[in-house]
N, C-alpha and C positions, 0 to 999 in steps of 0.2 A: 912647688910641691913641698910639703912638710917631709921631714926625714923619716918619720915613722909611717907615713901614708904610702901604701903600696901603689906601685905604678900600674897603668892599665895593663901592661904586659904581664905583671906579676899576678893581677886579678884574673886575667885570662888564663894563665897557666894553672891557677888553682881551681878553675871550673872544668870539671871533667866532661860535662854535657857540652860545653862550648868547644873543647878540644875534639870530641867524638864528632861533632857536627862539622868542624873544620877538616878533620881527616877525610871525611865523606865528600867534601866540596870538590867541584870540578878542578879548582886551582890546585888543591893538594894532590889530586890524582894526576894531573898534568906534571906537577913537580916530581912525583914518585916515578913517572914514566921517563922524565928526563934524566933523573938519577940513575935509573936502571939502564938507560941507553948509553950513559957515559962510562959504564965500566961493567965488570962482571957482577953477577947477583951475589956472589960470595964475598966480594970486596964491599959492596953496598951493605950487605947484612952485618959484616964485621964493623964497618964504620958506624952504623946505627947502634950496635951494641956497645961500642967504645963510647959514644956520645951519651948514651944512657947511663954509662958508669961515670960520666964527668969528663970525659977526654974527647972533646968534639973535633979535634984537629983534622982527622981523616974525613969526616963529614964535611967539615968547612972547606977542605980542598975541592971535594967534588961539587959543593955548591958554587965555588968560585968559577968553575969551568962553566956553570950554567949562567952565571951573572954576565959573562962575556957576550952572551947572544941577546940580541934586542928582546926576543920573546921571553927568554928566560929572566931577563932583568924586569920586565913588565910583570910577569908572574910573581916574582919575589916581592916586588912592590905592593901588589894586591894582597898578597898574604900577610905582609907586614902591617897593612891597614886593618885588615881583618882581626889581627892579634893585638891591636891597640897602638900601633905606631902611627906617626904622623904623615 
Protein backbone atom coordinates (compact mmCIF):
# COMPACT_ATOMS: atom_id res chain seq x y z
CA UNK A 1 0.00 0.00 0.00
CA UNK A 2 1.26 3.45 -0.83
CA UNK A 3 1.97 5.70 2.11
CA UNK A 4 -0.64 8.32 1.13
CA UNK A 5 -3.28 5.74 0.24
CA UNK A 6 -5.90 5.39 3.00
CA UNK A 7 -6.32 1.93 4.50
CA UNK A 8 -9.60 0.07 4.22
CA UNK A 9 -10.22 0.82 7.88
CA UNK A 10 -9.61 4.54 7.37
CA UNK A 11 -11.96 4.53 4.40
CA UNK A 12 -14.56 2.71 6.47
CA UNK A 13 -14.22 5.15 9.37
CA UNK A 14 -14.80 8.07 7.00
CA UNK A 15 -18.00 6.49 5.66
CA UNK A 16 -20.80 7.63 7.99
CA UNK A 17 -23.38 5.40 6.30
CA UNK A 18 -21.17 2.34 6.74
CA UNK A 19 -20.60 3.15 10.41
CA UNK A 20 -24.34 3.65 10.96
CA UNK A 21 -25.07 0.30 9.27
CA UNK A 22 -22.40 -1.41 11.35
CA UNK A 23 -23.78 0.07 14.56
CA UNK A 24 -27.17 -1.45 13.75
CA UNK A 25 -25.71 -4.85 12.88
CA UNK A 26 -26.38 -7.89 15.06
CA UNK A 27 -22.64 -8.20 15.79
CA UNK A 28 -22.38 -4.60 17.02
CA UNK A 29 -25.50 -5.06 19.12
CA UNK A 30 -24.02 -8.24 20.61
CA UNK A 31 -20.78 -6.40 21.41
CA UNK A 32 -22.71 -3.60 23.10
CA UNK A 33 -24.57 -6.19 25.17
CA UNK A 34 -21.33 -7.92 26.17
CA UNK A 35 -19.75 -4.60 27.12
CA UNK A 36 -22.74 -3.58 29.19
CA UNK A 37 -22.70 -6.93 31.01
CA UNK A 38 -18.98 -6.65 31.78
CA UNK A 39 -19.43 -3.58 33.98
CA UNK A 40 -21.82 -0.92 35.07
CA UNK A 41 -23.46 1.42 32.55
CA UNK A 42 -21.78 4.53 33.95
CA UNK A 43 -18.32 2.97 33.50
CA UNK A 44 -19.16 1.93 29.94
CA UNK A 45 -20.46 5.40 29.10
CA UNK A 46 -17.36 7.04 30.60
CA UNK A 47 -15.08 4.67 28.68
CA UNK A 48 -16.90 5.47 25.42
CA UNK A 49 -16.65 9.21 26.08
CA UNK A 50 -12.93 8.95 26.82
CA UNK A 51 -12.38 6.90 23.65
CA UNK A 52 -14.21 9.55 21.62
CA UNK A 53 -11.79 12.13 23.08
CA UNK A 54 -8.82 10.05 21.96
CA UNK A 55 -8.15 8.11 25.17
CA UNK A 56 -9.29 4.54 24.45
CA UNK A 57 -7.53 2.83 27.37
CA UNK A 58 -10.65 2.21 29.52
CA UNK A 59 -12.62 0.89 26.57
CA UNK A 60 -9.63 -1.22 25.50
CA UNK A 61 -9.60 -2.87 28.93
CA UNK A 62 -13.31 -3.69 28.64
CA UNK A 63 -12.77 -5.18 25.20
CA UNK A 64 -9.85 -7.28 26.50
CA UNK A 65 -12.23 -8.99 28.90
CA UNK A 66 -14.49 -9.89 25.97
CA UNK A 67 -11.64 -11.20 23.84
CA UNK A 68 -10.96 -13.77 26.52
CA UNK A 69 -14.15 -15.65 25.72
CA UNK A 70 -14.48 -17.75 22.55
CA UNK A 71 -17.77 -16.07 21.60
CA UNK A 72 -16.36 -12.61 22.21
CA UNK A 73 -13.22 -13.30 20.20
CA UNK A 74 -15.28 -14.60 17.26
CA UNK A 75 -17.54 -11.57 17.45
CA UNK A 76 -14.59 -9.16 17.38
CA UNK A 77 -13.07 -11.02 14.40
CA UNK A 78 -16.32 -10.61 12.46
CA UNK A 79 -16.49 -6.90 13.30
CA UNK A 80 -12.85 -6.48 12.25
CA UNK A 81 -13.59 -8.12 8.90
CA UNK A 82 -16.61 -5.87 8.43
CA UNK A 83 -14.46 -2.79 9.05
CA UNK A 84 -11.85 -3.81 6.49
CA UNK A 85 -9.55 -6.02 8.50
CA UNK A 86 -8.03 -9.22 7.18
